[in-house]
PAPA-267054 format. One line per field, with one value per residue (C-alpha): x, y, z; residue number from 1. Coordinates in Angstrom, 2 decimals. Example, Ala and Ser with C-alpha at 12.3 -4.5 7.8 and 13.67 -1.06 7.14 Angstrom:
% residues 2
u (12.30 13.67) $
v (-4.50 -1.06) $
w (7.80 7.14) $
seq (1 2) $
This chain:
% residues 84
u (-38.41 -38.28 -35.26 -33.39 -34.24 -33.00 -29.73 -29.23 -30.01 -27.58 -24.90 -25.38 -25.22 -22.09 -20.34 -21.24 -20.14 -16.97 -16.00 -16.63 -14.64 -11.59 -11.47 -11.59 -8.42 -7.45 -6.59 -3.17 -2.34 0.82 1.69 5.36 7.73 11.49 11.45 9.26 11.31 14.55 12.97 11.90 15.08 15.28 11.99 11.83 10.19 7.38 6.93 6.72 4.42 0.90 -2.30 -2.29 0.71 0.73 4.13 4.54 7.96 10.43 12.56 9.71 8.56 12.03 12.34 8.91 9.68 12.82 10.72 8.15 10.86 12.10 15.26 16.25 15.98 19.77 20.08 17.41 19.13 22.45 20.78 19.04 22.40 23.75 20.68 20.72) $
v (-19.12 -16.06 -14.78 -18.04 -17.86 -14.24 -15.12 -18.09 -15.91 -13.18 -15.80 -17.14 -13.65 -12.79 -15.95 -15.23 -11.60 -12.48 -15.01 -12.56 -9.81 -12.08 -12.25 -8.50 -6.70 -3.38 -0.18 1.20 4.83 6.74 10.39 10.53 13.20 13.27 12.89 9.76 8.15 8.71 7.22 4.08 3.21 -0.19 -1.33 1.00 -1.42 -2.20 1.50 2.54 -0.33 1.08 1.39 5.19 7.50 11.25 12.89 16.15 17.20 16.66 14.29 11.87 12.15 11.18 8.27 6.93 7.25 5.15 2.55 2.36 2.14 -1.08 0.01 -2.32 -1.19 -1.08 1.10 3.48 3.79 4.57 7.28 8.67 8.91 10.94 13.24 14.03) $
w (20.17 17.92 19.81 19.17 15.49 15.26 17.00 14.66 11.62 12.76 13.26 9.72 8.21 10.21 9.00 5.36 5.47 7.35 4.66 1.82 3.55 3.72 -0.07 -0.64 -1.60 -0.11 -1.94 -1.00 -1.62 -0.80 -0.64 -1.52 -0.38 -0.01 3.78 3.67 0.92 2.83 5.96 4.05 2.17 3.88 2.31 -0.68 -3.14 -0.73 0.07 -3.59 -4.57 -4.18 -6.19 -6.15 -5.78 -5.18 -5.55 -3.66 -4.95 -7.81 -5.74 -5.11 -8.73 -9.99 -7.54 -8.45 -12.15 -11.64 -9.83 -12.62 -15.27 -13.67 -11.88 -9.05 -5.43 -5.18 -8.28 -7.01 -3.63 -5.36 -7.42 -4.31 -2.53 -5.44 -5.43 -1.69) $
seq (1 2 3 4 5 6 7 8 9 10 11 12 13 14 15 16 17 18 19 20 21 22 23 24 25 26 27 28 29 30 31 32 33 34 35 36 37 38 39 40 41 42 43 44 45 46 47 48 49 50 51 52 53 54 55 56 57 58 59 60 61 62 63 64 65 66 67 68 69 70 71 72 73 74 75 76 77 78 79 80 81 82 83 84) $
């Protein structure tokens, strides 16, 4: 009888914690460097959109600055092609 109660109690706790974990947001961080940016040109906006960014070189710093200043993905890619 106690074993059944423990199993039922564990099941209730699992359901509650599982529901609360679905509502949590994740924390996305990126370490930017020229090589990674050039490899992710096809989805550049998604790649640059993160909660925390660490730029390892001047190239990535300039690209990220363009992104934060509101340049479109197409404009950023054009500028990147000129900077290569």
